[in-house]
C-alpha positions in Angstrom: 59.1 8.9 9.3 62.0 8.1 11.6 61.2 6.5 15.0 63.7 6.3 17.9 63.7 2.7 19.1 62.1 3.5 22.5 59.3 5.4 20.8 58.8 2.6 18.3 58.5 0.1 21.2 56.1 2.3 23.2 53.9 3.1 20.1 54.3 -0.1 18.1 50.6 -0.2 17.1 50.8 3.3 15.7 54.1 2.5 14.0 52.5 -0.5 12.2 49.3 1.5 11.3 51.5 4.3 9.8 53.5 1.8 7.8 50.2 0.7 6.2 48.9 4.2 5.6 52.1 6.2 4.9 54.6 3.7 3.7 57.8 2.3 5.3 58.8 3.6 8.7 62.5 3.8 9.8 63.5 2.8 13.3 66.8 4.4 14.6 69.2 3.4 17.3 71.3 6.2 18.7 70.4 8.2 15.6 71.4 5.6 13.0 69.0 3.6 10.9 68.5 0.1 12.3 65.3 -1.3 10.8 62.5 -0.5 8.5 58.9 -1.5 9.2 56.7 -1.8 6.1 53.2 -3.2 5.4 52.8 -6.8 4.4 51.6 -5.7 0.9 54.7 -3.5 0.4 56.9 -6.4 1.4 55.1 -8.9 -0.9 55.5 -6.5 -3.8 59.2 -6.0 -3.0 59.9 -9.8 -2.8 57.8 -10.6 -5.9 60.1 -8.4 -8.0 63.2 -10.2 -7.0 64.4 -13.0 -9.4 64.8 -16.5 -7.9 68.4 -17.8 -7.4 67.9 -20.1 -10.4 66.7 -17.2 -12.6 69.6 -15.1 -11.4 72.2 -17.8 -12.3 70.6 -18.6 -15.6 70.6 -14.9 -16.6 74.4 -14.6 -16.3 77.0 -14.4 -19.1 76.9 -17.6 -21.2 79.9 -19.8 -21.0 82.2 -19.8 -24.1 82.6 -23.2 -25.9 86.1 -23.8 -24.5 85.1 -23.3 -20.9 82.0 -25.5 -21.4 84.1 -28.3 -22.9 86.5 -28.1 -20.0 83.7 -28.4 -17.5 82.1 -31.3 -19.5 85.4 -33.2 -19.7 86.0 -33.3 -15.9 85.6 -36.6 -14.2 82.1 -37.3 -12.9 83.5 -39.3 -10.0 83.4 -37.8 -6.5 86.6 -35.8 -5.8 87.1 -37.7 -2.5 86.0 -41.0 -1.2 83.0 -41.2 1.0 83.0 -43.9 3.7 79.5 -45.3 4.2 
């Protein structure tokens, strides 16, 4: 269901209850989608299906041997001096 911002503010309790019963509720500002209110359970399900940043990076295309060798051969020293 779409809620105009003013209606969402005035009937926030109902908005939250409907999100729990009926699913995500869209809030509009001047007729354009601005926010979505969803139940905590729906949010937890959505977030749990997302891979972590580490998983995302590790699932990428493997480096070819030449590129890996180039990366490994780079100097391990800092690229600029740090004054302590």
